[in-house]
N, C-alpha and C positions, 0 to 999 in steps of 0.2 A: 504494500500500500504506500502511496505517495501522498503525504499530507502537506506538501508545499503549496502555498497559496498561489493561485493564478493572478494575473494582472487585474482581472475584474474583481477578484475577491479582495485584493489589497486595496483597491479603490473603494470597494464597499465598506471594508473595515474602517478606513480613514474617514469616509463620509459619515458613518454612524458615530464614530468617536468624536469628530468635530461637533456634530449635532448635540451629543450628550454633554460635551464640555461647555458648550455655549448656551444651550437652551434647556438643560435639565439641572445639572449640578449646581449652578449659582442660585437656583430658586427652590431646591429640593427641601431644605430645612423648613421653609415657610409652608410649602404644600403639605409636608408631613405633619406639621403642627396643626394646620387647619383641617387636616383630613379630607383634602379636596383633590380630585383628579382634574387636571387642566384639559378639558375636552378639545381645546383648540390645537393641542399637539397631535391629535389624530390627523388634522389637515396637513401638518408638517410630515408626519409619517407617510401619509398618502403621497405627498409631493415627492418624497424621496424614493417612492416605490417599495417601501418596506412592509406594506400590508399584503403583498403577494409575491414576495421575493423568490419563492421556489415554485410558484404556480406557473404552468406553461403559458406562453404568450397568447395562445389562442383562447385562453380563458381569462385574459386580462392581467396576468402577472408579468414578471420580468424574466422568467425562465431560467433562473440560476439553480444550482444544485442544492441538495439538502444540507450540506455542510455550510453553505452560504447562509442558510437560515440560522444555523448554529452561531455563526459569526455575528449576525444581527442580535441574537439573544444575549450573547456574551457582552457585547458592547452596551446594549440597553441596560442590562442589570448592573453594569459598572456605575450607571447613574442611579437607578433605583429599581427594585424588584417590581414595582407597580407597572412600569413601562414594558418590561420584559413579559410580565403576565398578560398584558393586553395583546401583545403579538402572539404569545403562546396560545391563548384561548382563541383568538380570531383566526390565526393561520393554522396552528398545530392541531387544535381540537376540532375546529369547525371546517375551515376551508379545505384542508387536506382530506378530511373525511368525505366531504362532498366530491372532491376529485376522485377518491377511491370508490365510492359507493353510488354516487348520483347518476341519474339518467342524463342524457344530453340536454333534455328540456330543463331539468333541475339545475344543471350546471350553468346554462345560459341565463336562467332567471335569478339564481342566487349566488353562484360562485363568481361569475364575471364581475358584478358590482362589488363583491367583497374583495376580490383580488386587486381591483383598481382603486379601492379605498372609498368608494361612494357609499357603501353600506358596511356595518360592523356585525360580525357574527360571534355567537357565544355557544355555550355547551351546558346542558342541564341533565345531570345524572344523579348527583348526591341529594339525599333527602334527610329530614330530621332524624328518621329512624333507619336510614340505609346509607352507609358510607362504604366501607370495605366489603360489607355484605350486600352486594347489589341486589340479590334476589329478594331482599326484604322491602323493596320499594313498594309504595302504596299507590302511586299514580297510575291511573287506568285510562285506556282509550277504547271506547266501545263503538263499533262500526254501525252506522245508521244510514243506509242508502249510499249516497256518494260522499259521505263525510264520516269522520271519526269524532266522537265527543270526548274531549280530554278533561279530566278532573284530577286535581292533586296539587302537590307543592314540591318545590325544589329549594335547596338551601346551599349557602356558600358558593353562589354562582358569581363568577367574575364578570364584570361589565353588565350587571343585572339591570341597571338603569340607563345604560348607554347603547347596548346592542340593538340592532334592528331585527336580526334573525337568530333563532335559537334551535339547536338540535336537542330535542327533548325525548327522553326515554320513558316508556310507559308499558304496562302490561296490556296486551290484547287478549291474552288467555293465561290467567294466573295458574291454572291447573298444570300447565306445562313448565312451571318454574322458569329457569333461565331461557328455555326455548320458547317461552311465551311472551318475551319482551320484544317490543318493536321501537323503531326510531322515527321521529317525525320532524319536519321542518316547520317551525312555528314563527309567525310574524308578530311583532310587538303590538301592532295596531288592531289585532283581532279582538272582538268583543269577548270579555271574560278573562282577559289576560291582565295581570298587574304585577308590580315588582316593588320591593322595599329594601333599602340598603341596611346593612348591619353596621352599627357603630360600636366603638369601644374595643377595637381589635388591638392585640398586642403589637403587631407589625403590619407592614404594607398599608399603612394608614391612609395614604393618598390614593390607594386603589379602590375602585368601586366594586364592592362585594356585597351580596345580599340574597334575598329570597325571591322566588317566582311563584305566582299563584295562578291556577287554572280553574276557572269556574264555568264548566260547560262550554269550553272553547271548541268551536267547529273547525275541524281541519279537513280541507279537501283531500280526497283519497290520493290524488296525485302528489301530495306532500309526504306520503310514506316513503322513507328512505330505505332502499333495499326491499326485502320481502317481509311480510309478517313473520315474527319469530326470529329474525336475524339481528334484533336489537343488541343482544349481548355481544355477538361477534363484532358488530359495528362499534359498540362502546369500547371494547378491548383494543380494537385496531386503532381507534382514535387516541386511546391512552398511550399506545406505542409512539404516536407522533407528539402528543402533549408531553410525555415524560422526556422525550428527546430534547424538547425545547427547555424544559425545566432544568435538565442536567447541564445544558449549554449555558443557561443563565447562572447556574451555580458556579461555573468556571469564571464568569464575569464578576460574581461577588467575591470570589477568592482574589481575583486581580485587584478589586477595589480595596479589600482589606490589606493586601500586600503593599499597594501603592501608598495608602494612608500610613501604614506602620513604618515603612522605610523612611518616608518623609519625616515622621515624628522622631524616629531614631536619630536622625541627623540634626534635629532641632533641640532636643531635650538632653540635658547633661545631669548626671548624678555621680557623686563621689569623684568629681573632678574629670569626668570623661563622658563622651556621648553614650547614651544608653545602648546604642548598637554595639558597643564594645563589650558589653556584658554577655557572657556565654549563654545564660539561660534565655536572654532575649534573642540571641542568635539562633537558639534552638527553635523558638517559636517562628522566627522568620524562615528558617530552613524547612520546617514542617509545612508552612504555607506554600513555599515554592514547590515542594514535592507533591502536595495535594493538587496544586494548580496543573502541573505537568501530567500527573497520572489521570486526573479528571478529563483534561482536554483530549488525551489519547483515547480514553474510553468513549467519549462523545463522538470523536471523529471516526472511530471504528464503526460505531452504530450508523453514523451518517453515510459512510461508504457503502454499507450493506443496503441502505435505503437507495443510494444512487444506482445500485445494481438491481433493484427491484426484488431483493431478497427479504424474507421475513427476519425481523430483528428483535423480537420480543425479549429474548434472553439477554442480548447484548445491551439493549436500551434500559432494561430493568437494572442491570449491573451499573451502568453509567449513572442513572438517576440516583440509585441508592448511595453509591460511593461519592459522587460529586456533591450531593446535598449534605452528606455527612462531613466531608472535608470543608465545605463552606461554613457550616455551623461551627466547626472547631476553629476555623480561621477567624471568624468574627469574634468568638470568645477570646482567642489569643490577642486579637487586635485591641479589644477593650483592656485586656490585662497590660499590654504594652503601653497603652496610654494612661494607665493608672487611674487616679481619680478623675482626670479630664475625660477619660473614656466613658464615664458614667453620665456625662452631660452632652446635650446635643450641640454644644459648641464645636464638637468634632463629629464626623459622620459615623464613627464606628459603633456608637450605641444604636443607631438606626440599622446598621448592618446586622447587628446581633439580633435585634427584634425581628427584622425581616427574614433572617436565616432559618427561623423555626418553622414557619409555615410549609416550605418545600419539603421538610423532613416528614410532614404529615400528608399533604395532599398528593393526589395522583399516585396513590399507593404509599402507605406508611413504610417507614424503614423496616418494621416488623414483617409486613407483607412481602417486601422485596427480599428480606433475609430468607424467609420460607421459600419463596420462588427459586432463589439461587440454590438452596440446599436440595430442593426437589429435582431441579435439573441435574445436579451432580449425582444424586442418588438414583436417578432414572425413574422417579415417580411422575415427573412432568415431561411431556413431549408436545411440541407445537405441531398442530395439524395444519396443512395448507389451507389458506383462506380461499373462498370462492372468488374474491376480488382482492387485488393487492395494489399498492401505490405504483404508478408507472415509473419505470427506471428513468433516470435523467439521461437525456440524449443530446444535450448541448444547447447553447444559447440560441442557435439558429431555429430551434423549435418553438 
């Protein structure tokens, strides 16, 4: 495998980094304090082509490969997890799922405007009583003529008050358990749909996260994604893409922790010398660097499998599990390096620590991924071929 960046990827990285340095980092402390997501930045993300970076050009994207999406997520999370989350949910969980499972009519109606940034997509799987245990969901969709009637609730949904389109999972036949779950494309403007933001979060405070409510929402039958009963497969394939972007974002958070810590090591002196001269501080810096490089390699390996059109559930799970763990540890060490100042939002590391906890939980807790990896090694888990896979990347000309 060759992970050397192409000229296009270098340009992409520099473009996103400049955007983050100029338009996110200088204002991030205020946005975090206010708990506000600056919606105007979606326009800037759209203008830069970042809402559909790995979506083929014929569907409104810019046609770069999946590791280019990783680069975008790395750089955005260098600024703040909220902005990486927006791209993760819009592109990773929603748009790539439409690309993989949607009909041509669905792609034209929903994927194209999402890829070019005219519309925002989100993903609704988790419920108050159904997180890791997806089969415990209570949301139902009952077919009546040419419509499905959707009732239920989702929670911890990113972009809940912002997104235009949602992929929503519901039971169409609860007697079949996992095989009775289906997926639907739901529009915000439909009667019976409402949303409410969750306040008081530990981290990602500027991110828009909340609940979705469905009260007899009428869904046209053509908005069924895939076939009835394929919802669980669709949800898991979407998580392969979402977890990939979360892992890539964790790489960016480690970068941010390392940059802030190195800067502080050169500024702060104790016992007559810069704190970077102390060996235990050096140990923390070295661990950050090791975590950064290991995480990046795991992410890019998963991305290369995506580029080849190969299933990557195992590799993406490993990348997500390890990268998020390394990011959480890097943030903890960054606060320690900053000492008492790390406990104040005068420096960004306290925000990094708060933000680093959520990715260890969502899109598969560290415990779920631990079990997954053990079951792969022990031979208890084997991935079956999906009926539909992400198309392999064929080059920018496509």
